[in-house]
C-alpha positions, 0 to 999 in steps of 0.5 A: 352087701346083703347080710348073709353073703358068704354064708352057705346053707346045705339043705336036706329039705322037702315040702314047706317048713325047711324050704320056707326057712332056707328061702328066707336065708337066701333072700338075705344073701345066703347060698342055699344048696338044696339036695333033692332026689334024682329024677323027681326032686322035692315032692312039692314040684308035683303038687300042682301045675298052676304057675305056668306048669310049675307047682305053686308050693315049690315056686313060693319056697325055692327061689334063689337056690342051687339044686343038686340031686343025690341018692342018699342011700348010696355011700358015694352020695353021702360023701358028697354031702360031707364035702359040702359041709366042709365049707358050710355054715348051716345044715338044715334038715326036715326029713322023716323022723330019724332019717338024717341021724341014720345017714350020719347027719345028726348034730352029734355025729357031725360036731367033732368033724365040723365044730362051727357047723349049725345044725337045724332039725325040723320035725313034727314033735321034736327030738325026744318024747313019746311022739318023737317018731309020729308022722306029722303034716301040716293039717295033723299038727293044726289038729294036734295043736288045738288050732282046728278046735277054735277055727271054723263055725259053731257047726264045723271045725276048719283048718287054716287055708294056708300051711300055717304050721309049716310057716310057723316052724320055718319062721322059728328055724329061720330066726333061730339060725340067725341068732345061732350065726350071731352066737357063733360069731362070739363063741366060734362054735356051732350048735344044734337047733331042734324045731318042733312043729307042735311047739311052734304052733302051740306058741302061736295059739297065743290068747286061746291057750290063756283064755282057756287057762286052768280048765276055763271054757275055750273061745268059741268057733265064730267063723270069720268073726273074732271070738271075744270082741264084737263087732269084729268080723264080716258084715254084708253091704247092700250090694252083696259085698262083704266088709270086715269091720274091727272095733277095739274099744269103747271110744270106737264103739261110740264113734261107730254108733254116731258116724257109721250107723247113725244110731247114737242111741245105741251108745246108751243101750245096756245090752251093748255097753261093753265088749263082752256084752256086745259079744253076748248079743252079737246076733241081735247087733249083727242084724242092726249093723247089716240093716244100716249097711243095707242101703249102701254099697261096700265101697260106700260102707268102706268110705264111711268107716274110713271117715270115722277112722274105724278099722276095716278092710275088704274081703279080697280073693286071690285075684284082688291080692295080686292086683292090690293097690297098696302092694303096687304103690309100694312096689312089692312085686318082682320077677324071678326066673324059672325053667319056664320063664319069669314069674311074679314074686313078692319082695320079702317083707321088712328088708332095709333099704341098704340092700336089695334082697336076693331074688334069683331063679327057681332051680330045675331038678338037679340043675346045678349038680355038675357045677357043684360037684366040679366045685368040690373037686370031682372030674368029668369022669367021676361025675359021669360014673356017679350018674351011671350008678344013680348016685346023683 
């Protein structure tokens, strides 16, 4: 039995943060009923067509869900949602600021009617404060949270290459919903969870915030290198490949000098005698390291680093990740169904061996509309009328 079997989640969700949260709940066995706009569905369905004609963002975040289409501007469609909530455990929404409340789906509007319901709201800036109604997209919050200011090169700031803000908000929604389900098991009462994308990302800013404590200078932008520890980043080998090297302490620095660089004299060089001094002299040290690597291929550099037990990795592109030996050895790939056939999907990290994660199909737009309406007691004539009026 999966941990969340018997738990029903109604999702007024779109784009990434909400769908990423609910997909993980579905991984654990929850039933997720995704409400989409009639005809077009979730906007991410049209972002690209890279997965056999389907959109990469949508495929990633929407397996194992049921899709029902509802025009929530119509009262009859709203009544369908209320019927769904009668048997639901969780309502998650990440619509535009205030949209769910205007439709009557706020926690305050629902709590008396559905006292056991957990309502999770994901927004850019939270339920109150001067930025409450401000639009928030992933890149905008990357900038607002300070992430862009510390990412990139000294010459140019850069955003993260994936939807890191949406992912952080989705993860906090996911973990807080799990905690709320445990709490409800003790108290019998639902609750409201208010997830702010800004707050989620600011929490993930971690050491840079404290590094700049009380007006201290922030960590510099250093590309793929660590901002304060060195050598910790990319170095080029003689064949042009790039190897990521990571040293954490003075013991590793000594081993690195002896066994990797084969330059034991560097251990006693005062310019490099501490992490901060190596960081200050990183340009000179980089030249020394890459000169030592220049007579080796990337594979030979990695072999020497592994033999010395120095942290390292390859600079993989997406093709290498799809074919990664470690992922294959641990059988981390599965297949899920779609409207255009099966596609590969990564198994959820960290699942216990006691159960198989749920890896069901990615739904088509409104694929389950009729079945869900019939389950709620709607007859064929009623369903046909809802279709005629455009409510579904």
